[in-house]
C-alpha positions in Angstrom: 192.7 78.2 112.0 191.8 81.7 112.4 190.2 82.8 115.7 187.1 84.1 113.6 186.6 79.9 112.2 187.2 78.7 115.9 184.3 81.3 117.5 182.0 80.3 114.4 182.4 76.0 115.0 182.4 76.6 119.1 178.9 78.7 118.1 177.9 75.6 115.7 178.7 73.2 118.5 176.7 75.0 121.0 173.9 76.2 118.0 173.8 72.1 118.0 173.8 70.9 121.9 170.7 73.3 121.9 168.5 71.9 119.3 169.2 68.2 120.7 168.4 68.7 124.3 165.2 70.8 123.0 164.3 67.9 120.9 164.9 65.5 124.0 162.4 68.3 126.5 159.9 68.4 123.1 160.0 64.2 123.2 159.6 64.1 126.8 156.7 66.6 127.4 155.1 64.8 124.1 154.0 61.9 126.2 151.6 64.5 129.0 148.1 64.5 128.8 146.9 67.2 126.3 145.0 70.3 128.1 141.3 70.1 128.9 139.2 72.2 126.7 137.6 75.1 129.4 134.9 76.8 127.2 134.8 80.5 129.8 131.9 80.9 127.8 130.3 77.7 128.9 131.8 76.9 132.2 135.1 77.8 134.1 133.8 74.1 136.5 133.6 71.9 133.4 135.7 71.0 130.6 135.4 69.0 127.5 138.1 66.7 126.6 140.9 67.0 124.3 140.3 65.8 120.9 143.4 63.9 121.3 142.2 62.2 124.5 143.0 59.7 125.7 146.9 58.5 125.7 146.1 55.1 127.5 150.0 54.7 128.2 148.9 58.2 130.5 145.8 56.4 132.2 145.5 55.4 136.0 144.6 51.7 136.1 141.5 53.1 137.6 141.0 55.2 135.0 141.6 53.1 132.2 139.2 50.9 133.6 136.5 53.6 133.7 137.4 54.2 130.5 137.8 50.5 128.9 133.6 50.2 131.0 132.4 53.6 129.7 134.4 55.5 127.0 135.4 59.0 126.6 133.5 60.7 129.3 131.2 64.2 128.2 132.8 66.2 130.8 135.2 66.6 132.6 134.6 68.5 136.6 137.3 70.4 137.5 138.3 70.5 141.4 140.0 73.8 142.1 139.6 73.3 145.7 139.3 69.8 148.3 135.4 69.7 148.8 134.8 70.3 144.8 132.5 73.5 145.1 131.7 75.1 141.9 133.7 78.3 141.3 133.1 81.4 139.4 135.4 83.1 136.6 136.6 84.7 139.1 137.9 82.4 141.2 139.3 80.0 138.5 140.4 82.7 135.6 143.9 83.0 137.2 144.3 79.5 136.9 142.8 78.6 133.9 144.7 81.9 132.4 148.1 80.5 133.9 147.9 76.7 132.0 147.8 74.7 135.6 145.2 72.7 134.6 146.8 70.0 134.6 147.2 70.3 138.0 143.8 70.3 139.0 142.3 66.8 140.0 139.4 66.1 138.3 136.1 63.9 138.0 134.5 62.3 134.7 131.0 62.8 133.9 129.0 60.7 132.1 125.7 62.9 131.1 123.2 60.3 129.9 124.4 57.7 132.3 123.9 60.5 134.8 126.9 59.4 137.0 130.4 61.1 138.0 133.4 59.1 138.2 135.6 60.3 140.9 138.9 58.6 141.3 140.2 58.4 145.2 143.6 57.0 143.9 145.7 55.5 141.2 143.9 52.6 141.2 140.5 53.3 142.9 137.3 54.7 141.5 133.9 55.7 143.1 130.7 55.7 140.4 128.1 58.7 141.9 124.8 59.9 140.8 125.2 63.4 138.8 123.7 65.6 141.3 121.0 68.2 140.3 123.4 71.1 140.2 125.9 68.8 138.0 123.0 68.0 135.8 122.2 71.7 135.2 125.5 72.6 134.8 125.9 70.4 132.4 123.1 71.8 130.2 122.8 75.1 131.0 127.0 76.3 131.8 128.4 78.3 134.9 125.2 80.7 136.4 125.5 84.2 135.4 124.4 84.8 138.8 124.6 82.4 141.5 123.1 83.7 144.9 124.0 81.1 147.8 122.1 81.8 151.3 122.0 79.9 154.6 118.1 79.7 156.5 117.6 77.6 159.3 120.7 75.3 158.5 119.5 74.5 154.9 121.7 75.9 151.8 119.4 78.0 149.2 121.1 78.4 146.2 119.5 80.2 143.2 121.1 79.9 139.4 119.8 82.4 137.5 120.8 82.4 133.8 120.2 85.7 132.2 120.5 85.0 128.5 118.1 81.8 129.0 115.1 83.3 131.3 115.5 80.3 133.5 116.1 80.8 137.4 117.2 77.6 139.1 116.7 76.8 142.8 118.5 74.3 144.9 118.0 73.5 148.4 120.8 71.4 149.5 122.1 70.7 146.4 118.8 69.4 145.4 116.3 71.2 142.7 114.0 72.9 144.1 112.3 75.0 141.6 112.7 76.1 137.8 111.6 79.6 137.3 111.4 81.1 133.8 111.4 84.4 132.7 111.8 86.8 129.7 115.3 86.5 129.1 117.9 89.0 127.2 119.0 86.5 124.9 122.1 86.2 123.3 124.1 89.6 123.9 124.3 89.0 127.5 127.6 87.4 128.2 129.3 86.1 131.4 132.2 88.3 132.1 
């Protein structure tokens, strides 16, 4: 055997091992939950389940029970922090761009039933009524301007949608008032 043939044979064995390793890795990651679909022009806080969702073998017992009861949720609410506070694109953007959404806790939203299902553990879920803020979020997406103010111990938050010509005023998370004004239409986009 010539030296060139030995090098060629060694390179081919290495290529075969690398191909086998890639195939095994690919099969191992095929079982992972597909990513959720975040549309930054609509909301960083809500995501739509992927078309391939769910993979029943990857759901926890609590998730499987909820899925059997209600079916596919309309949205996933993404929890960027422990409190579940809504975040802006500036806060969420790096996580979305780094594709680390799988690491985020998420609750399931059923818009027509007006419930949010929170998963406390793999075996336990909790249904809560859909808050006014989440209802508006499902309807309109993230506000283009969000102005929180605390006055006399009450959190007053104004959400403005310039494109729609709507302003929602919340007092401690409950819708207190909706104001209409002349919207600027579709050319206005979220940055």
